C-alpha positions in Angstrom: 81.6 107.6 169.9 80.5 111.1 169.1 79.1 112.5 172.3 78.8 116.3 172.4 79.7 116.6 168.7 77.6 118.7 166.4 76.9 117.1 163.0 75.1 118.7 160.1 73.7 116.5 157.4 72.2 118.0 154.2 69.6 116.1 152.2 68.6 114.5 155.5 64.9 114.0 154.7 65.3 110.8 152.8 67.6 108.1 151.3 71.4 108.3 152.0 71.2 111.5 154.1 68.5 110.0 156.3 70.5 106.9 156.9 73.6 108.9 157.7 71.7 111.0 160.2 70.4 107.9 162.0 73.9 106.4 162.2 75.6 109.5 163.5 72.8 110.1 166.1 73.1 106.5 167.3 76.8 107.2 167.9 75.9 110.1 170.2 76.2 113.2 167.9 73.7 116.0 168.1 72.2 116.1 164.6 71.2 119.2 162.7 69.0 117.9 159.9 68.8 120.0 156.7 66.7 119.7 153.6 63.9 121.4 151.8 61.1 119.3 153.3 60.3 120.4 156.9 57.7 117.7 157.5 60.1 114.9 156.6 62.8 116.5 158.8 60.4 116.8 161.7 59.4 113.2 161.4 63.0 112.1 161.4 63.9 114.3 164.4 60.9 112.9 166.3 62.1 109.4 165.6 65.6 110.1 166.8 64.4 111.8 170.0 62.0 108.9 170.7 65.1 106.7 170.7 66.8 108.9 173.2 69.0 110.7 170.6 69.5 114.3 169.9 68.4 116.2 166.8 67.1 119.5 165.6 65.9 120.6 162.1 66.8 123.5 159.9 64.8 123.5 156.7 66.5 125.3 153.9 67.2 125.5 150.2 70.9 124.9 149.7 70.9 127.1 146.5 70.3 130.1 148.7 73.5 131.7 150.0 71.7 133.7 152.7 70.0 130.6 154.0 73.3 128.8 154.4 74.7 131.9 156.2 71.7 131.8 158.5 72.3 128.2 159.3 76.0 129.0 160.1 74.9 131.9 162.4 72.3 129.6 164.1 75.0 127.0 164.8 77.5 129.5 166.1 75.0 131.2 168.4 73.4 128.0 169.7 76.4 125.6 169.8 79.5 127.6 169.0 81.0 124.6 167.3 80.6 122.3 164.3 82.4 119.0 164.3 81.0 117.2 161.3 79.5 118.3 158.0 78.1 115.8 155.6 77.4 117.4 152.2 75.0 114.8 151.0 72.2 116.7 149.1 72.3 116.2 145.4 70.1 116.0 142.3 70.4 114.3 139.0 69.3 114.9 135.4 69.7 111.6 133.7 68.6 110.3 130.4 69.2 113.4 128.3 72.2 114.1 126.1 74.0 117.3 127.1 73.2 119.2 124.0 69.5 118.8 124.8 69.8 120.0 128.4 68.6 123.5 129.1 70.9 126.0 130.7 68.3 126.4 133.5 68.6 122.6 134.4 72.4 122.8 134.2 72.5 125.8 136.6 70.2 124.1 139.0 72.1 120.9 139.1 75.5 122.6 139.6 73.9 124.9 142.3 72.9 121.9 144.4 75.7 119.4 143.6 78.7 121.7 143.5 78.0 125.2 144.6 76.1 124.2 147.8 79.1 122.2 149.2 81.3 125.2 148.5 78.9 127.5 150.3 78.7 125.1 153.3 82.5 124.9 153.5 82.8 128.6 153.2 80.3 129.1 156.0 81.5 126.5 158.5 85.3 126.2 157.9 86.0 129.3 160.1 84.2 127.7 163.0 86.2 124.5 162.6 89.4 126.4 162.2 88.7 128.2 165.5 88.6 124.8 167.3 91.4 123.3 165.2 89.3 120.3 164.5 86.4 119.0 162.3 85.5 116.6 159.5 83.9 117.5 156.2 82.5 114.6 154.2 81.2 115.1 150.6 79.0 112.5 149.1 80.0 112.1 145.5 79.5 109.3 143.0 81.4 106.9 140.9 80.1 109.1 138.1 82.8 111.5 139.2 85.4 109.0 138.0 83.7 107.5 134.9 81.9 108.7 131.8 78.1 108.6 132.1 76.2 108.6 128.9 73.2 110.9 129.0 74.3 112.1 132.4 77.2 114.4 131.5 76.1 117.3 133.7 75.7 115.1 136.7 79.0 113.4 136.0 80.7 116.8 135.6 79.3 118.0 138.9 80.7 115.0 140.7 84.1 115.3 139.0 84.1 118.9 140.2 83.1 117.8 143.8 86.0 115.4 143.9 88.5 118.0 142.8 87.0 120.4 145.3 87.4 117.8 148.1 91.0 116.9 147.3 92.1 120.6 147.2 90.2 121.8 150.2 91.6 118.8 152.2 95.1 120.3 151.5 93.9 123.8 152.5 92.5 122.7 155.8 94.7 119.9 157.0 97.1 122.3 158.7 94.1 123.1 161.0 93.5 119.4 161.8 90.4 119.4 159.7 89.8 116.3 157.6 88.0 116.5 154.3 86.9 113.2 152.7 84.8 112.1 149.8 82.6 109.0 149.6 81.8 107.9 146.0 79.2 105.2 145.8 77.9 103.4 142.7 74.4 102.2 142.3 72.4 102.8 145.5 68.9 101.6 146.3 67.2 105.0 146.6 64.5 106.9 144.6 67.2 109.4 143.6 66.0 109.3 140.0 62.4 109.8 141.0 61.4 106.1 140.7 62.0 102.8 142.5 65.3 101.4 141.0 65.4 98.0 139.3 67.3 95.2 141.1 67.0 97.1 144.4 68.4 94.2 146.5 71.6 94.0 144.4 72.4 97.7 144.8 74.3 99.4 147.7 71.9 100.3 150.4 71.8 103.7 152.1 72.9 102.1 155.3 76.1 100.9 153.6 77.1 104.6 152.9 76.1 105.5 156.4 78.4 102.8 157.8 81.4 104.2 155.8 80.6 107.8 157.0 80.6 106.5 160.6 83.9 104.8 160.1 85.4 108.0 158.7 84.3 110.3 161.6 85.7 107.8 164.2 89.2 107.7 162.9 92.1 108.5 165.1 93.0 112.2 164.9 96.4 111.6 163.4 95.0 110.2 160.1 92.2 110.5 157.7 90.8 108.6 154.7 90.7 111.0 151.7 88.4 109.0 149.5 86.2 105.8 149.5 84.9 104.3 146.3 82.0 102.0 146.9 80.5 99.4 144.5 77.8 96.7 144.8 79.4 93.3 145.4 77.5 92.2 142.2 76.5 94.3 139.3 72.8 95.2 139.6 
């Protein structure tokens, strides 16, 4: 169980992030819910509190370095600890060949999918190092292991996130901080902006939440560096 632990989840207003937040709160963690949509965050926080769980909201745009710094300062001043970070927020730009993608769209995608996890780690690793404990979980994708036609930029961002995770894990393991990556395949969310086909055959957001819960409850002498997740049957 995670009583008295502080857990930050980005992209917590919907989909995978919302399910992860619910799961960690049910395990006793105090959730700090982060996303760009304050109304959705407030609704989730109210739901958790009505169930006797603990949550607060911190709306922010993860592309803003100063906003992430403000979040870190808030956490330090209010809690003076951060036990779990789930870098879940992400965007896609599918269906377009790379040579037709604008530099503006490329920069936005990389800012959310790769730069934001870097900024979060940069902001919160010092607080974890002070306590000589913590767990950082980056939500990647099987697209970070496989070619993705008409999704090259998204794939590149997830390949980069995987490499970042493996390397930061080596940098922080001497401080007893675990850094893991979860890479799911097709998930039943509206990530692409529309309801996916064959929704029942896909991974469900709760499946990813269950894996995150497993990771953060490991015994302290070990950590799982990577989990690859696929639907049992191809959607």
